[in-house]
C-alpha positions as CSV (number, residue, x, y, z in Angstrom):
1,X,-37.9,21.0,-3.6
2,X,-36.3,24.4,-4.3
3,X,-39.1,26.1,-2.3
4,X,-38.6,23.8,0.6
5,X,-34.9,24.5,0.6
6,X,-35.5,28.2,0.5
7,X,-37.9,28.0,3.4
8,X,-35.4,25.9,5.4
9,X,-32.6,28.5,4.8
10,X,-35.0,31.3,5.7
11,X,-35.9,29.6,9.0
12,X,-32.2,29.0,9.8
13,X,-31.4,32.6,9.4
14,X,-34.2,33.6,11.7
15,X,-33.5,31.0,14.4
16,X,-32.4,32.9,17.5
17,X,-29.0,31.9,19.0
18,X,-29.4,31.6,22.8
19,X,-25.7,31.9,23.5
20,X,-23.0,34.5,23.2
21,X,-20.4,34.2,20.4
22,X,-17.1,32.5,21.3
23,X,-15.2,35.7,20.7
24,X,-16.7,37.2,23.8
25,X,-15.4,34.3,26.0
26,X,-12.6,35.1,28.3
27,X,-10.1,32.3,28.2
28,X,-7.9,33.4,31.1
29,X,-7.9,31.6,34.5
30,X,-9.7,28.5,33.2
31,X,-7.2,25.9,34.2
32,X,-9.7,24.3,36.6
33,X,-12.6,24.3,34.2
34,X,-14.1,21.3,32.4
35,X,-15.0,22.1,28.8
36,X,-17.2,20.1,26.4
37,X,-16.9,21.0,22.7
38,X,-18.0,19.9,19.3
39,X,-15.4,19.4,16.6
40,X,-16.6,20.2,13.1
41,X,-17.6,23.8,12.8
42,X,-16.4,24.6,16.3
43,X,-12.8,23.6,16.9
44,X,-12.5,23.2,13.2
45,X,-13.4,26.1,10.9
46,X,-15.2,23.9,8.4
47,X,-18.4,22.0,9.3
48,X,-18.0,19.6,6.4
49,X,-17.2,15.9,7.2
50,X,-16.6,15.0,3.5
51,X,-12.8,15.9,3.2
52,X,-11.8,13.6,6.1
53,X,-14.0,10.7,4.9
54,X,-12.5,11.0,1.4
55,X,-9.0,10.9,2.9
56,X,-9.9,7.7,4.7
57,X,-11.5,6.2,1.6
58,X,-8.4,7.1,-0.6
59,X,-5.6,6.3,1.9
60,X,-7.1,3.3,3.6
61,X,-9.1,2.1,0.6
62,X,-8.5,2.9,-3.0
63,X,-9.0,5.4,-5.8
64,X,-12.2,3.6,-6.8
65,X,-13.6,3.9,-3.3
66,X,-12.8,7.6,-3.1
67,X,-14.4,8.1,-6.5
68,X,-17.6,6.4,-5.4
69,X,-17.8,8.6,-2.3
70,X,-17.2,11.7,-4.5
71,X,-19.9,10.9,-7.0
72,X,-22.4,9.9,-4.3
73,X,-21.8,13.1,-2.3
74,X,-24.1,15.5,-4.2
75,X,-27.1,13.2,-3.7
76,X,-26.1,12.7,0.0
77,X,-25.8,16.5,0.5
78,X,-29.2,17.2,-1.2
79,X,-31.4,14.4,0.1
80,X,-30.0,13.2,3.4
81,X,-30.1,14.6,6.9
82,X,-26.7,15.1,8.5
83,X,-27.0,12.0,10.6
84,X,-27.9,9.9,7.5
85,X,-25.2,11.5,5.5
86,X,-22.6,10.5,8.1
87,X,-23.9,7.0,8.1
88,X,-23.7,6.7,4.3
89,X,-20.2,8.2,4.1
90,X,-19.0,5.9,6.9
91,X,-20.4,2.9,5.1
92,X,-18.7,3.8,1.8
93,X,-15.4,4.7,3.4
94,X,-15.1,1.9,6.0
95,X,-16.7,-1.3,4.7
96,X,-14.3,-4.1,4.3
97,X,-11.3,-2.2,5.7
98,X,-9.4,-3.3,8.8
99,X,-9.9,-1.0,11.7
100,X,-6.1,-1.1,12.3
101,X,-5.5,0.4,8.8
102,X,-8.0,3.2,9.5
103,X,-6.2,3.9,12.8
104,X,-2.9,4.2,11.0
105,X,-4.4,6.7,8.6
106,X,-5.8,8.6,11.6
107,X,-2.3,8.8,13.0
108,X,-0.3,9.4,9.9
109,X,-2.6,11.4,7.5
110,X,-5.5,13.2,9.2
111,X,-3.7,15.3,11.9
112,X,-2.1,17.7,9.2
113,X,-5.5,18.5,7.8
114,X,-7.2,18.9,11.2
115,X,-4.4,21.2,12.5
116,X,-4.6,23.4,9.4
117,X,-8.3,23.8,9.8
118,X,-8.3,24.8,13.5
119,X,-10.5,27.8,14.6
120,X,-8.1,30.3,16.3
121,X,-10.4,31.7,19.1
122,X,-12.2,28.4,19.8
123,X,-8.8,26.7,20.0
124,X,-7.5,29.3,22.5
125,X,-10.6,29.0,24.7
126,X,-10.6,25.2,24.5
127,X,-6.9,24.7,25.3
128,X,-7.0,27.1,28.2
129,X,-9.3,24.7,30.1
130,X,-7.8,22.1,32.4
131,X,-10.1,19.1,31.5
132,X,-11.2,18.7,27.9
133,X,-14.0,16.7,26.4
134,X,-14.9,16.5,22.7
135,X,-18.2,15.2,21.5
136,X,-18.4,14.7,17.7
137,X,-20.5,13.0,15.1
138,X,-17.4,11.8,13.4
139,X,-16.3,8.2,14.0
140,X,-14.2,8.1,17.1
141,X,-11.5,6.0,15.4
142,X,-10.8,8.9,12.9
143,X,-10.4,11.8,15.4
144,X,-9.2,10.3,18.7
145,X,-5.5,10.2,18.0
146,X,-5.5,13.9,16.8
147,X,-7.5,15.1,19.7
148,X,-5.6,13.3,22.4
149,X,-2.1,13.6,21.0
150,X,-2.2,17.2,19.7
151,X,-4.9,18.9,21.8
152,X,-4.5,17.0,25.1
153,X,-8.2,15.9,25.1
154,X,-9.1,13.7,28.1
155,X,-12.2,12.1,26.7
156,X,-13.4,11.7,23.1
157,X,-17.1,10.9,22.7
158,X,-17.7,10.0,19.0
159,X,-19.7,7.8,16.8
160,X,-18.7,4.1,17.2
161,X,-18.3,1.9,14.2
162,X,-19.1,-1.8,14.1
163,X,-16.2,-4.1,13.8
164,X,-16.6,-7.7,12.7
165,X,-14.4,-10.8,13.5
166,X,-10.9,-10.3,12.2
167,X,-10.9,-6.6,12.8
168,X,-12.8,-5.6,9.6
169,X,-15.3,-2.7,9.6
170,X,-18.8,-3.6,8.4
171,X,-19.6,0.0,7.6
172,X,-22.4,0.1,10.1
173,X,-22.6,2.0,13.4
174,X,-23.0,0.8,17.0
175,X,-25.9,2.0,19.1
176,X,-27.0,4.8,19.5
177,X,-25.8,5.6,16.0
178,X,-24.5,9.0,15.0
179,X,-23.8,11.3,17.9
180,X,-26.0,14.2,16.8
181,X,-28.7,16.3,18.4
182,X,-30.3,14.5,21.4
183,X,-27.7,11.8,21.3
184,X,-25.0,14.3,22.2
185,X,-26.9,15.5,25.2
186,X,-27.6,11.9,26.3
187,X,-23.9,11.0,25.9
188,X,-22.8,14.0,28.1
189,X,-25.3,13.1,30.8
190,X,-24.3,9.5,30.7
191,X,-20.6,10.1,30.9
192,X,-20.5,13.1,33.3
193,X,-23.4,11.9,35.5
194,X,-23.9,14.5,38.3
195,X,-21.0,16.8,37.3
196,X,-22.0,19.8,35.2
197,X,-19.4,21.0,32.7
198,X,-18.1,24.5,33.3
199,X,-18.0,25.5,29.7
200,X,-19.5,24.3,26.4
201,X,-18.6,25.2,22.8
202,X,-20.8,24.5,19.8
203,X,-21.9,25.8,16.4
204,X,-25.2,24.3,15.3
205,X,-28.7,24.2,16.7
206,X,-28.3,20.5,17.2
207,X,-25.5,21.3,19.7
208,X,-27.8,23.4,21.8
209,X,-29.2,20.5,23.9
210,X,-25.9,19.5,25.4
211,X,-24.7,23.2,25.6
212,X,-27.8,23.9,27.8
213,X,-26.5,21.4,30.4
214,X,-23.3,23.5,31.0
215,X,-22.7,26.5,33.3
216,X,-21.5,28.6,30.5
217,X,-21.9,28.1,26.7
218,X,-20.6,30.0,23.7
219,X,-21.4,29.5,20.0
220,X,-19.0,29.6,17.1
221,X,-20.5,31.7,14.2
222,X,-19.2,32.1,10.7
223,X,-16.4,29.7,11.5
224,X,-15.3,29.2,7.9
225,X,-14.2,32.9,7.7
226,X,-12.3,32.8,11.0
227,X,-8.5,32.9,11.1
228,X,-6.7,29.6,11.4
229,X,-4.3,28.7,14.2
230,X,-0.7,29.7,13.1
231,X,1.9,27.0,13.1
232,X,3.9,28.6,16.0
233,X,0.8,28.1,18.2
234,X,0.4,24.4,17.5
235,X,0.3,22.5,20.9
236,X,2.8,20.1,19.4
237,X,4.9,20.6,16.2
238,X,3.7,18.8,13.1
239,X,6.9,17.2,11.8
240,X,5.8,13.9,10.2
241,X,2.8,13.1,8.2
242,X,2.0,10.7,5.4
243,X,-0.5,10.3,2.5
244,X,-0.4,11.2,-1.1
245,X,-3.0,14.0,-1.3
246,X,-1.4,17.4,-0.6
247,X,-4.5,19.7,-0.6
248,X,-7.5,19.5,1.6
249,X,-9.9,17.4,-0.5
250,X,-13.1,19.5,-0.5
251,X,-15.6,18.2,-3.1
252,X,-14.3,20.7,-5.7
253,X,-10.6,19.8,-5.0
254,X,-11.4,16.1,-5.0
255,X,-13.1,16.5,-8.4
256,X,-10.0,18.4,-9.6
257,X,-7.7,15.6,-8.4
258,X,-9.9,13.0,-10.2
259,X,-10.1,14.9,-13.5
260,X,-6.4,15.8,-13.5
261,X,-5.2,12.2,-13.0
262,X,-5.8,11.1,-16.6
263,X,-3.7,14.1,-17.8
264,X,-1.2,14.0,-15.0
265,X,-0.2,10.3,-15.3
266,X,1.0,10.4,-18.9
267,X,2.5,13.8,-18.3
268,X,4.5,12.4,-15.4
269,X,5.8,9.6,-17.6
270,X,6.8,12.1,-20.3
271,X,8.6,14.3,-17.8
272,X,10.4,11.4,-16.2
273,X,11.6,10.1,-19.5
274,X,13.4,13.3,-20.5
275,X,16.6,12.8,-18.5
276,X,16.6,9.1,-19.7
277,X,16.5,10.0,-23.3
278,X,18.6,13.2,-23.3
279,X,22.2,13.1,-22.0
280,X,22.9,16.9,-22.0
281,X,21.6,18.2,-18.6
282,X,21.3,21.7,-20.0
283,X,18.8,20.5,-22.6
284,X,17.1,18.4,-20.0
285,X,16.4,21.4,-17.8
286,X,15.1,23.4,-20.8
287,X,12.7,20.6,-22.0
288,X,11.5,20.0,-18.4
289,X,10.7,23.7,-18.1
290,X,8.6,23.5,-21.3
291,X,6.8,20.6,-19.7
292,X,5.9,22.6,-16.6
293,X,8.7,21.4,-14.2
294,X,10.4,24.4,-12.6
295,X,14.0,24.4,-11.3
296,X,15.3,27.5,-9.4
297,X,19.0,27.7,-8.7
298,X,20.4,30.2,-6.3
299,X,24.1,30.7,-5.7
300,X,27.0,29.6,-7.9
301,X,27.1,25.8,-8.4
302,X,30.8,24.7,-8.1
303,X,32.7,23.2,-11.0
304,X,34.7,20.0,-10.4
305,X,38.0,21.6,-11.2
306,X,37.7,24.6,-8.9
307,X,36.2,22.7,-6.0
308,X,38.4,19.7,-5.4
309,X,41.5,19.0,-7.5
310,X,42.1,15.7,-5.8
311,X,38.7,14.2,-6.4
312,X,35.0,14.8,-6.8
313,X,32.8,17.2,-4.9
314,X,30.7,16.0,-2.0
315,X,27.2,17.7,-2.1
316,X,25.4,17.5,1.2
317,X,21.7,18.2,0.7
318,X,18.5,18.5,2.7
319,X,16.1,15.6,1.7
320,X,12.7,16.5,0.3
321,X,12.0,13.8,-2.3
322,X,13.6,10.8,-4.0
323,X,14.4,13.1,-6.9
324,X,16.8,15.4,-5.0
325,X,20.0,14.1,-6.7
326,X,18.3,14.2,-10.1
327,X,17.3,17.9,-9.7
328,X,20.7,18.7,-8.2
329,X,22.3,17.2,-11.3
330,X,20.2,19.7,-13.4
331,X,21.3,22.5,-11.1
332,X,25.0,21.8,-11.5
333,X,24.4,20.9,-15.2
334,X,26.4,17.7,-15.1
335,X,25.7,14.1,-14.1
336,X,26.4,13.2,-10.4
337,X,26.3,10.0,-8.4
338,X,24.0,9.4,-5.4
339,X,23.9,7.0,-2.5
340,X,20.7,5.3,-1.6
341,X,19.4,3.0,1.1
342,X,15.8,2.0,0.9
343,X,14.6,3.0,-2.5
344,X,12.9,0.3,-4.7
345,X,14.8,-1.7,-7.3
346,X,12.5,-0.1,-10.0
347,X,13.7,3.4,-9.0
348,X,17.3,2.3,-9.1
349,X,16.9,0.8,-12.6
350,X,15.1,3.8,-14.0
351,X,17.4,6.4,-12.3
352,X,19.0,8.7,-14.9
353,X,22.1,9.0,-12.7
354,X,24.4,6.4,-11.1
355,X,23.1,5.2,-7.7
356,X,25.1,3.3,-5.1
357,X,23.1,1.3,-2.5
358,X,24.3,1.5,1.1
359,X,24.3,-1.5,3.4
360,X,24.1,0.2,6.9
361,X,27.6,-1.2,7.6
362,X,29.5,2.0,8.4
363,X,33.0,0.7,7.2
364,X,31.6,-0.8,4.0
365,X,29.5,2.3,3.2
366,X,32.4,4.6,3.8
367,X,34.6,2.5,1.4
368,X,32.0,2.7,-1.3
369,X,31.6,6.5,-1.1
370,X,35.3,6.9,-0.9
371,X,35.8,5.0,-4.1
372,X,33.4,7.3,-5.9
373,X,34.9,10.5,-4.6
374,X,38.6,9.8,-4.8
375,X,39.2,6.7,-7.0
376,X,36.6,7.5,-9.7
377,X,36.9,11.3,-9.1
378,X,33.1,11.7,-9.5
379,X,30.8,14.1,-7.7
380,X,28.6,12.5,-5.0
381,X,25.3,13.6,-3.5
382,X,24.4,12.5,0.0
383,X,21.3,13.2,2.0
384,X,22.4,12.7,5.7
385,X,18.9,12.9,7.1
386,X,18.4,9.4,5.7
387,X,14.7,10.0,4.8
388,X,12.5,12.8,3.6
389,X,10.6,15.3,5.7
390,X,7.7,17.4,4.2
391,X,7.5,20.1,6.9
392,X,10.0,22.9,7.6
393,X,12.2,20.8,9.8
394,X,15.6,19.0,9.3
395,X,16.2,15.6,10.8
396,X,19.4,14.7,12.5
397,X,22.4,14.5,10.1
398,X,24.4,11.3,10.0
399,X,28.1,12.2,10.4
400,X,29.6,9.6,8.1
401,X,29.9,11.9,5.1
402,X,32.1,14.4,7.1
403,X,34.9,11.8,7.4
404,X,35.1,11.2,3.6
405,X,36.1,14.5,2.0
406,X,37.2,18.0,2.7
407,X,35.5,19.4,-0.4
408,X,32.0,19.6,1.1
409,X,29.4,21.9,-0.5
410,X,26.1,22.2,1.5
411,X,23.0,22.5,-0.7
412,X,19.7,23.7,0.7
413,X,16.9,22.0,-1.3
414,X,13.1,22.5,-1.2
415,X,10.3,21.0,-3.2
416,X,6.8,22.4,-3.8
417,X,3.7,20.6,-4.9
418,X,0.1,21.5,-5.5
419,X,-2.0,18.2,-5.6
420,X,0.2,15.2,-4.7
421,X,3.1,14.4,-2.3
422,X,6.0,12.6,-3.9
423,X,7.0,10.8,-0.7
424,X,5.4,8.0,1.4
425,X,6.2,5.9,4.5
426,X,3.3,3.4,4.1
427,X,2.8,3.2,0.4
428,X,4.8,1.9,-2.6
429,X,8.0,3.9,-2.9
430,X,8.4,3.1,-6.6
431,X,5.5,5.5,-7.3
432,X,7.1,8.5,-5.4
433,X,8.6,10.1,-8.5
434,X,5.4,9.5,-10.5
435,X,3.3,11.3,-7.9
436,X,5.7,14.2,-7.7
437,X,5.8,14.6,-11.4
438,X,2.0,14.3,-11.7
439,X,1.6,17.8,-10.1
440,X,0.6,20.5,-12.5
441,X,3.7,22.6,-11.8
442,X,6.2,20.6,-9.6
443,X,9.0,22.9,-8.4
444,X,12.4,22.5,-7.0
445,X,14.5,25.4,-5.5
446,X,18.1,24.9,-4.4
447,X,20.6,27.2,-2.8
448,X,24.3,26.3,-3.3
449,X,26.1,27.5,-0.1
450,X,29.8,28.2,0.2
451,X,32.1,25.3,0.4
452,X,33.0,24.4,4.0
453,X,36.3,26.0,4.9
454,X,39.2,23.6,5.6
455,X,39.5,24.7,9.2
456,X,35.9,23.5,9.8
457,X,36.4,20.0,8.4
458,X,37.5,16.8,10.0
459,X,41.0,17.3,8.4
460,X,41.5,20.2,10.7
461,X,40.7,18.2,13.8
462,X,37.0,18.7,14.2
463,X,34.8,15.8,15.1
464,X,32.5,14.4,12.4
465,X,29.4,15.1,14.6
466,X,30.4,18.8,14.9
467,X,30.8,19.1,11.2
468,X,27.5,17.4,10.5
469,X,25.7,19.6,13.0
470,X,27.3,22.7,11.6
471,X,26.1,21.9,8.0
472,X,22.6,21.0,9.3
473,X,22.4,24.5,11.0
474,X,23.6,26.3,7.8
475,X,21.1,24.5,5.6
476,X,18.3,25.1,8.1
477,X,19.1,28.8,8.4
478,X,19.0,29.2,4.6
479,X,15.7,27.5,4.3
480,X,14.1,29.0,7.4
481,X,13.7,25.5,8.9
482,X,14.2,24.1,12.4
483,X,16.8,21.5,13.3
484,X,15.6,18.4,15.2
485,X,17.3,15.4,16.7
486,X,14.7,13.0,15.1
487,X,15.9,10.3,12.8
488,X,14.6,8.0,10.0
489,X,13.7,5.4,12.6
490,X,11.5,7.9,14.5
491,X,9.6,8.8,11.3
492,X,8.8,5.2,10.4
493,X,7.8,4.4,14.0
494,X,5.3,7.2,14.0
495,X,3.9,6.8,10.5
496,X,4.1,3.1,9.7
497,X,4.5,1.5,13.1
498,X,7.9,-0.1,12.2
499,X,11.5,1.0,12.0
500,X,11.7,1.5,8.3
501,X,12.6,-2.0,7.1
502,X,15.1,-2.7,9.9
503,X,14.1,-6.0,11.5
504,X,13.3,-5.7,15.2
505,X,11.7,-7.8,17.9
506,X,8.6,-6.6,19.7
507,X,10.5,-5.5,22.9
508,X,12.9,-3.4,20.8
509,X,10.0,-1.8,19.0
510,X,8.3,-0.9,22.3
511,X,11.6,0.7,23.6
512,X,11.9,2.6,20.3
513,X,8.3,3.9,20.6
514,X,9.0,5.0,24.2
515,X,12.1,6.9,23.1
516,X,10.1,8.5,20.3
517,X,7.4,9.8,22.7
518,X,10.1,11.2,24.9
519,X,11.7,13.1,21.9
520,X,8.3,14.4,20.7
521,X,7.5,15.7,24.2
522,X,4.4,13.6,24.7
């Protein structure tokens, strides 16, 4: 078997490539051209299908399904052809799952990983063309949203999965099976009929049949070593995404995730119990540091007496995870109170600081926060974005906090993870702190900015909206983030297909989706 593998690799190296490399392709003045391109290994730097199937298996299925795919992959890679490998991975990842669930994963989870793996030169050539077709061996349901929404692809030709009654995937494929080799050329002929594509991009010898049908063709070589597309060249900004896995799950990374979990879960419980068992926040910070949790504090955290003699201090923070107020409490080295809206009852019960649930009734919420700040003279933490955002963007700030106090201290907060995200829009929110603390070295960094001068507060005659926008800009400038006009409702519409727990009828939901598409520039 080793000899056969060596002969195969030797033949691959000696196979002549009948097309020029994509780096020699001029991408200027191609707005009238029709381009046909492969995805994996061409538009994407990696030719591996495994990471994206594992994401579907984990996010749409379960940990057990993802583990089965991981342990089956070595045999699939060694013994199966590429078409057979895709069939097996599709079966393991899709069987018994509703196609609507897979579509939601394709919208909320996969685009981040696709964008980060884009091949820079192939991307520039592809996006320069006016009409764009993509032909891929991946199931169409996995890639269509990303290609159409982010790259403006007109037609996606992909492998079609079989869906049974009730919308459940059977794990099998529709005819003609995996779009690979001759099936790709057949699909191009069938769809385009008499029109010849102006340009073709591919990377494998199995792409050559459809590339030969085009007027020009270029091949992508050594794509794994090519530069990625920088964030500022993304066709559309990546602001929202979901899913628990933070790293691209290659086989090695997926094995690391699996092996770390038995260590990470008890470690997360141990880390989370420290502020519950120890009352002194200075000791809490020290013990957490010994357990691998890093807290960086920049600037001078204000003391209660020097900040506001008439009541507590109002800390206005960027929102990265559910644990923002807890880590801020460690930063100021005293217990603070926090307002919440949609966190689970479990999180409220286990919170090491006082939490006050908001009602979305403006007058009632203002009264509750006013009581904490002035009547009880306690410090209060608010996150005016109303929900978390993982990427370097700030959502629109609610202006309610600006009407409550003149002692406003902006705090720019950022969280860093290695393996797992501590936020979710589709999953069980009670597990958010657990996932964050499961990381080998979870880290929080915070910058305490200067207290807002009196002449810039509402007491000096400024509107609450102006004050909120000013603080949003100050925090964004400190973090190097961009301000947006997007809201909590926009996030949940995109990632979960609802408005974040707010009851709405179908017509209202459609209007909200239309407004979101207008905001996102689609």
